C-alpha positions, -999 to 999 in steps of 0.1 A, spaced: -351 943 -671 -317 943 -688 -300 935 -655 -324 906 -649 -316 892 -684 -279 895 -677 -283 876 -644 -303 849 -662 -276 846 -688 -249 844 -662 -269 818 -643 -273 797 -674 -236 798 -683 -227 787 -647 -248 756 -650 -238 746 -685 -214 717 -685 -196 698 -712 -206 663 -720 -188 637 -699 -157 623 -716 -159 587 -730 -147 564 -701 -115 544 -705 -120 507 -713 -110 498 -677 -135 523 -662 -162 512 -687 -157 476 -675 -167 487 -640 -202 495 -653 -205 463 -674 -233 440 -663 -228 404 -673 -258 384 -682 -244 354 -664 -219 352 -635 -204 317 -635 -183 301 -608 -158 274 -617 -143 255 -588 -111 238 -597 -109 262 -627 -71 262 -627 -70 225 -634 -69 205 -666 -106 203 -676 -115 234 -656 -91 257 -675 -104 245 -708 -140 251 -696 -130 286 -686 -116 292 -721 -149 282 -736 -170 302 -712 -150 333 -717 -157 332 -755 -192 345 -746 -188 382 -740 -218 382 -718 -203 358 -693 -184 369 -662 -163 340 -649 -150 335 -613 -125 308 -607 -116 294 -573 -87 270 -569 -63 260 -541 -36 249 -566 -32 215 -550 -33 200 -585 -42 231 -606 -18 258 -620 -23 295 -624 -3 291 -656 -33 274 -672 -53 306 -669 -25 330 -679 -46 342 -709 -73 356 -687 -56 371 -657 -63 408 -657 -93 405 -681 -123 426 -668 -147 397 -671 -124 372 -652 -116 368 -615 -93 343 -599 -95 335 -562 -72 313 -543 -96 294 -521 -102 258 -508 -138 247 -513 -137 229 -480 -141 264 -466 -173 285 -471 -173 310 -500 -194 341 -503 -200 352 -539 -230 361 -560 -233 338 -590 -259 324 -614 -242 291 -622 -217 268 -605 -195 243 -622 -181 223 -593 -150 205 -606 -127 209 -576 -111 176 -565 -78 158 -570 -87 135 -599 -54 115 -605 -42 85 -586 -9 100 -575 -27 131 -559 -56 114 -543 -35 85 -529 -10 111 -516 -36 128 -495 -68 106 -493 -83 126 -464 -81 159 -483 -96 141 -514 -127 129 -495 -130 162 -476 -130 180 -509 -157 157 -523 -179 158 -493 -174 192 -476 -166 210 -508 -198 198 -524 -218 207 -492 -204 242 -493 -211 246 -530 -247 233 -525 -251 258 -496 -240 286 -519 -263 274 -547 -292 274 -522 -284 309 -508 -281 326 -542 -305 304 -562 -278 292 -586 -278 261 -608 -250 238 -599 -232 211 -620 -211 184 -603 -184 166 -623 -188 132 -609 -168 103 -624 -170 69 -640 -152 57 -609 -186 55 -592 -191 23 -612 -159 8 -596 -148 -24 -612 -180 -28 -632 -199 -61 -635 -220 -46 -662 -202 -36 -695 -206 -11 -710 -220 11 -682 -254 28 -683 -263 55 -658 -287 31 -642 -259 8 -630 -252 12 -593 -216 1 -595 -192 -24 -578 -170 -3 -555 -146 -13 -527 -154 10 -498 -120 5 -481 -96 4 -510 -68 28 -518 -90 45 -544 -120 47 -522 -114 83 -511 -121 93 -547 -147 67 -557 -168 68 -526 -163 106 -522 -179 111 -556 -208 88 -547 -215 108 -516 -213 140 -536 -239 127 -560 -261 117 -530 -258 152 -515 -267 168 -549 -299 148 -551 -308 154 -514 -305 191 -518 -325 189 -551 -354 170 -534 -354 188 -501 -346 224 -511 -354 224 -548 -319 232 -559 -313 230 -597 -287 203 -601 -268 187 -630 -245 157 -626 -220 146 -652 -202 112 -648 -171 119 -668 -149 92 -682 -112 93 -689 -103 126 -704 -70 137 -721 -56 167 -739 -32 196 -734 -25 209 -699 -27 175 -682 -2 172 -654 28 156 -669 35 133 -639 0 127 -626 -1 90 -628 -28 88 -654 -22 64 -682 -22 87 -712 0 113 -696 23 85 -683 28 70 -718 34 103 -736 59 116 -710 77 83 -710 79 82 -748 92 117 -749 119 110 -723 130 78 -741 118 57 -712 100 23 -715 62 26 -716 51 9 -683 19 -11 -689 2 -26 -658 -2 -63 -662 -20 -80 -679 -24 -51 -703 -59 -62 -714 -77 -37 -691 -98 -13 -712 -105 24 -710 -124 49 -731 -107 82 -738 -125 115 -744 -107 146 -758 -110 176 -735 -128 198 -760 -155 172 -764 -158 169 -726 -162 207 -722 -189 207 -748 -208 180 -730 -206 198 -696 -218 230 -711 -247 213 -729 -257 196 -696 -256 228 -677 -278 246 -702 -302 217 -707 -331 205 -687 -318 170 -676 -306 167 -640 -285 136 -648 -265 117 -639 -254 116 -675 -223 97 -688 -200 121 -707 -172 101 -724 -160 86 -757 -173 50 -762 -142 41 -782 -126 14 -761 -89 5 -760 -68 -19 -741 -38 -5 -723 -15 -24 -747 -33 -9 -777 -29 26 -762 8 20 -755 13 8 -791 -5 39 -804 15 63 -783 47 45 -793 38 48 -830 30 85 -828 57 97 -804 88 74 -804 88 41 -823 121 31 -807 109 29 -770 100 -5 -755 68 -15 -738 74 -30 -703 49 -49 -681 47 -39 -644 27 -50 -614 -9 -39 -614 -24 -14 -589 -49 -28 -564 -86 -22 -573 -77 -12 -608 -109 -17 -629 -107 -43 -656 -129 -24 -681 -146 9 -685 -168 21 -714 -197 45 -713 -231 41 -728 -238 76 -740 -274 72 -754 -287 95 -727 -262 123 -736 -271 119 -772 -308 120 -767 -311 146 -740 -281 169 -749 -276 162 -786 -240 154 -777 -215 129 -790 -177 131 -791 -161 143 -823 -123 139 -817 -108 104 -823 -79 92 -802 -55 93 -831 -65 129 -838 -63 141 -802 -31 125 -791 -8 145 -814 -22 178 -799 -14 165 -764 20 153 -774 29 187 -788 19 204 -755 40 179 -735 69 183 -759 69 221 -753 66 218 -715 93 192 -713 116 210 -737 120 180 -759 129 189 -795 112 171 -824 132 143 -839 138 142 -876 
């Protein structure tokens, strides 16, 4: 009997183990299950990187960025590289992508005139084939997909300001057509997949956006003026200077995109700031803020340059509860400071 008791005691001691040690933060992250896996195409770009920043604020989000760095920069995402809830993949959306995600923010596309005029074929391929591939992915995994379309779908509008119901006035064979018509086709594909396959879609028509991380020499008017003023160069305004644009600060834009993704409205919905400025007014404002000594110089206009652009945002306000908060005079200094640091230009007393 005593021997049996000893054997039982020995057997018990052999099978007694200490509690498992607390896993390291890195190992613990391997077992972390995000509530939402979100893909951001073009996430290394200007708007995309700001969107990533906002998405990463939610500790239950896991964010995957794909970018080919044609216009984007890994430096825009430096705060998140190595983070356990963040993944960066160098990939061109014109090629198929196999990932498992719940939401897709499809931002990938050259969006500035210098880039899309430099390679118009790549631009339209990104718009068409890239959108097809992302829709195919959304169909396969059952993800909701948001397309960042553009106010360029309105072309040189004959209706002002522009509601979402306006079909546009676009030149199909102009130098800007690779972008304008590419986005129009992308919208068509989105609705075709929605009607035929039941894909959950969201379409945002975004208007001119500005803020930190814009490419300094991308040919867009705000970045042009700020860079020229910081370099003591004349601000080049395309004649006649009475063309109008509406400028939305990037934090407002990101807020609108996220509200659209989480809302019930498929769109298209205009996301932009209805404050309207002529190019001369913008140049004068930048001159006043950055460098009052620079001159303003008129140059030849670009073909197909729209004369006016201003969103009607009643639908965004009604369906999303969204309206822009940052005024141009408040947002410009933040962008100027970012450009000043990147250009290495000291502040003048």
